[in-house]
C-alpha positions in Angstrom: -164.6 -166.9 39.3 -163.6 -163.4 39.2 -159.8 -162.6 38.6 -157.8 -159.3 40.0 -156.1 -157.5 37.4 -153.0 -156.1 38.6 -152.5 -152.5 38.0 -150.6 -151.5 35.5 -147.2 -149.5 36.3 -146.9 -146.4 34.5 -144.2 -146.8 31.5 -141.5 -143.9 31.8 -138.9 -143.5 28.8 -136.0 -142.1 30.4 -134.4 -139.8 27.9 -131.4 -138.5 30.1 -128.9 -140.2 28.1 -130.3 -139.1 24.9 -130.0 -135.4 25.9 -126.5 -135.8 26.5 -125.5 -137.4 23.4 -127.4 -134.1 21.6 -125.8 -131.6 23.6 -122.7 -133.1 23.1 -122.9 -133.5 19.1 -124.5 -129.6 19.4 -121.1 -129.1 21.2 -119.3 -130.7 18.3 -121.2 -128.6 15.3 -120.5 -125.3 17.4 -116.8 -126.0 17.7 -116.0 -127.2 14.3 -118.2 -124.7 12.2 -116.2 -122.1 10.4 -117.7 -118.8 9.6 -115.6 -117.7 6.4 -116.2 -115.5 3.6 -115.0 -116.9 0.3 -113.8 -114.3 -2.2 -112.7 -115.3 -5.6 -109.8 -113.1 -5.4 -106.8 -113.9 -2.8 -106.5 -110.3 -1.3 -104.0 -109.6 1.5 -105.1 -106.1 3.3 -103.0 -103.6 4.5 -102.6 -103.1 8.1 -103.9 -100.1 10.3 -103.5 -99.0 14.0 -106.9 -96.6 14.3 -110.3 -97.8 12.6 -113.3 -98.7 13.6 -114.8 -102.1 13.2 -117.6 -102.6 10.3 -121.6 -102.6 11.6 -123.2 -105.7 11.0 -126.7 -104.8 11.1 -126.6 -103.5 7.1 -128.7 -105.4 5.2 -126.9 -105.3 2.0 -123.7 -103.8 1.1 -121.1 -103.5 -2.0 -117.7 -104.6 -2.0 -115.3 -103.9 -4.4 -112.0 -106.2 -4.2 -109.0 -105.3 -5.9 -106.1 -108.1 -6.5 -102.1 -107.2 -6.3 -102.3 -107.2 -10.2 -105.1 -104.9 -10.5 -108.4 -107.0 -10.9 -111.4 -106.0 -10.2 -114.3 -108.1 -8.4 -117.7 -106.3 -7.5 -119.2 -108.5 -4.9 -117.3 -111.7 -5.6 -118.1 -111.1 -9.5 -114.7 -110.7 -11.8 -115.3 -107.9 -14.1 -114.6 -108.5 -18.2 -112.3 -105.6 -17.9 -109.8 -103.9 -15.5 -111.2 -100.3 -16.4 -113.2 -97.3 -15.1 -116.5 -97.8 -17.5 -116.7 -101.9 -16.7 -116.7 -100.8 -12.7 -118.8 -98.0 -13.0 -121.6 -100.4 -14.7 -120.8 -103.2 -12.4 -121.6 -100.8 -9.5 -124.7 -99.3 -11.2 -125.7 -103.0 -12.0 -125.1 -104.4 -8.5 -126.4 -101.4 -6.4 -129.9 -100.8 -8.5 -129.5 -97.2 -8.8 -129.4 -96.7 -5.0 -126.1 -94.9 -3.9 -127.0 -94.9 -0.2 -126.1 -98.5 0.0 -122.7 -98.6 1.8 -119.4 -99.3 -0.1 -116.1 -101.2 0.8 -113.0 -101.3 -0.8 -110.8 -104.1 -0.4 -107.6 -103.9 -2.1 -104.4 -106.1 -1.2 -101.5 -104.2 0.4 -99.5 -104.5 -2.7 -102.1 -103.0 -5.2 -101.0 -100.2 -7.2 -102.2 -96.7 -5.6 -104.0 -96.5 -9.5 -106.4 -99.1 -9.2 -107.7 -97.9 -5.5 -108.0 -94.5 -6.8 -110.2 -95.9 -10.1 -112.7 -97.7 -7.7 -112.8 -94.4 -5.8 -113.3 -92.7 -8.7 -116.1 -95.1 -9.6 -117.7 -94.7 -6.5 -117.7 -90.6 -6.6 -118.9 -90.4 -10.0 -122.0 -92.8 -9.1 -122.4 -90.6 -6.2 -122.0 -93.0 -3.0 -121.3 -91.4 0.3 -120.6 -94.5 2.3 -117.0 -95.6 1.6 -114.9 -97.7 3.8 -111.7 -98.8 3.3 -111.0 -102.8 4.5 -107.7 -103.2 6.7 -106.6 -105.7 9.1 -105.5 -104.4 12.5 -102.2 -104.1 12.9 -100.2 -106.0 15.5 -98.7 -104.3 18.5 -94.9 -102.9 18.2 -92.8 -105.1 20.3 
């Protein structure tokens, strides 16, 4: 006796609910992620009304941070001494002799003027020409 087989129905997995869960997780991670630049020194930047935002397409740059009490860091590495010679050595080491790299100075608003001048002097003696002072945008006057 010959039995007829029932035709097999195609099996489909419904992934609509799985896609919904993935989108909810993606939305959660995007909204809770913070992108902050962690530095070793706490620096309260001075305010400026005019200026231009930093360019984001530069692959490498040097950053000198100066705390309120005059402590220097170059690319988040604290210097052993707060003098011109150690600052120049650190800049030379970090740049690898390439003086075309952009150099930004982030000084605390309460930093002594001499500490900022020392950083600018070190950059000038080494031949850096792309110098930028970091500030925050001033709040509009009421």
